[in-house]
C-alpha positions in Angstrom: 25.7 -13.9 -35.7 23.0 -12.5 -33.1 22.8 -13.8 -29.6 19.6 -15.1 -27.7 19.2 -13.0 -24.5 16.8 -14.1 -21.3 16.3 -11.2 -19.1 14.5 -11.7 -15.2 13.0 -8.5 -14.8 11.8 -7.7 -11.5 10.3 -4.5 -10.0 12.6 -2.0 -9.2 15.5 -4.1 -8.6 18.6 -4.9 -10.5 18.2 -6.7 -13.8 20.1 -10.2 -14.6 20.5 -10.9 -18.3 21.7 -14.1 -19.7 23.1 -14.3 -23.1 24.5 -17.1 -25.4 26.3 -16.3 -28.3 27.3 -19.6 -30.5 28.7 -21.9 -27.8 29.7 -19.2 -25.4 27.4 -18.3 -22.4 28.0 -15.6 -20.3 26.0 -13.5 -17.4 25.9 -10.1 -17.4 24.6 -7.7 -14.8 22.7 -4.6 -15.9 22.1 -1.8 -13.8 18.0 -0.8 -14.9 16.1 0.4 -12.3 12.6 -0.5 -13.7 10.1 2.1 -12.7 7.8 1.1 -9.4 3.9 1.7 -9.6 1.8 2.7 -6.6 0.4 -0.8 -6.6 4.2 -2.4 -5.7 4.4 -0.2 -2.3 4.0 -2.6 0.4 2.1 0.3 2.5 -0.7 0.5 -0.4 -0.9 -3.3 -0.6 -1.2 -3.8 3.2 -3.7 -0.7 3.6 -5.7 -2.3 0.4 -6.0 -5.7 1.9 -7.0 -4.2 5.1 -9.9 -2.0 3.1 -10.8 -5.2 1.3 -11.1 -7.2 4.5 -13.4 -4.5 6.4 -15.6 -4.3 3.1 -16.1 -7.8 3.8 -17.0 -7.6 7.2 -18.9 -4.9 7.0 -21.6 -6.9 4.4 -22.7 -8.5 7.6 -23.4 -5.4 9.5 -27.3 -4.3 10.2 -29.1 -2.6 7.6 -29.7 0.7 9.7 -25.7 1.2 9.9 -25.8 1.3 6.1 -25.7 4.8 5.8 -23.8 5.4 8.8 -21.0 3.4 10.2 -20.5 0.9 7.4 -20.3 3.9 4.7 -17.8 5.7 7.0 -15.3 2.7 7.7 -15.4 1.9 4.5 -15.0 5.4 3.0 -12.1 5.9 5.5 -10.6 2.8 4.9 -10.4 3.0 1.1 -9.1 6.2 1.5 -6.0 5.4 3.5 -4.7 3.4 -0.1 -6.0 6.3 -2.3 -4.1 8.7 -0.5 -1.1 6.5 -0.6 -1.2 6.4 -4.6 -1.9 10.3 -4.8 1.3 10.7 -2.4 3.3 8.6 -4.8 2.3 10.3 -7.8 3.0 13.9 -6.4 6.6 12.3 -5.3 8.2 14.8 -7.4 6.7 17.7 -5.0 8.2 17.1 -1.9 5.2 19.3 0.4 2.4 17.5 -2.0 4.1 14.0 -1.0 4.2 14.7 2.6 0.8 16.0 2.5 -1.0 13.1 0.7 0.6 10.7 3.2 -0.2 12.6 6.2 -3.8 12.8 4.7 -3.3 8.7 4.9 -2.4 8.4 8.4 -5.3 10.5 9.3 -7.7 8.6 7.4 -6.4 5.2 8.8 -6.7 6.5 12.5 -10.3 7.3 11.7 -10.6 3.6 10.5 -9.5 2.9 13.8 -11.9 4.9 15.4 -14.7 3.2 13.0 -13.5 -0.1 14.1 -13.8 0.8 17.8 -17.3 1.5 17.1 -18.1 -1.3 15.4 -16.6 -3.6 18.3 -18.6 -1.4 21.0 -21.5 -2.0 19.0 -21.3 -5.9 19.0 -20.9 -6.2 15.1 -17.2 -7.3 15.6 -16.0 -9.8 17.9 -12.8 -9.3 20.2 -10.9 -11.0 17.8 -11.6 -9.5 14.4 -11.6 -6.1 16.5 -7.9 -6.9 17.6 -6.9 -8.2 14.3 -7.9 -5.3 12.2 -6.7 -2.8 14.8 -3.3 -4.5 14.4 -3.7 -4.3 10.7 -4.2 -0.6 11.3 -1.4 -0.1 13.2 1.1 -1.6 10.8 -0.1 0.7 7.7 0.1 3.3 10.3 4.0 2.1 10.6 4.3 2.0 7.1 2.9 5.4 6.1 5.5 6.7 8.9 8.3 5.1 7.4 7.3 6.7 4.0 7.1 10.1 5.8 10.5 9.7 7.5 12.1 8.1 4.6 11.1 10.2 1.4 14.0 10.1 -0.8 13.4 5.9 -0.5 10.2 6.5 -2.8 11.9 9.0 -5.0 11.3 12.3 -3.3 13.8 14.9 -4.4 14.7 17.0 -1.8 
């Protein structure tokens, strides 16, 4: 007689499987590691959110900035999450992982420069400026945590 099994699956976590066979019910813990995708990385999520926020804010920048400041801040902010994704995919190659994350950190720093220009040119008020800088600094800390703890992200030593 077969049983009915229901499993709660969580990304990268232990799976708890509940099986009922006849009138007997039991909980069985199964050690499965569901592969994590780069979209599940907190650093990726936060950097992506920041890039989208920058995109929305720059819609209101002057037209004369379209091919300079607007383009630069959008490109650098998007490059942060793109490089995190590339780093995660290159985790089988520790030097490549490290290189892509340092590229991401550099792009994050560049984004901070463009945020500062945006503020100094009066395209952002002080509150927005401080919020964006704070978010960017948080992203930088997350990237640096990945750099300091590569084994937590599947990088082989």
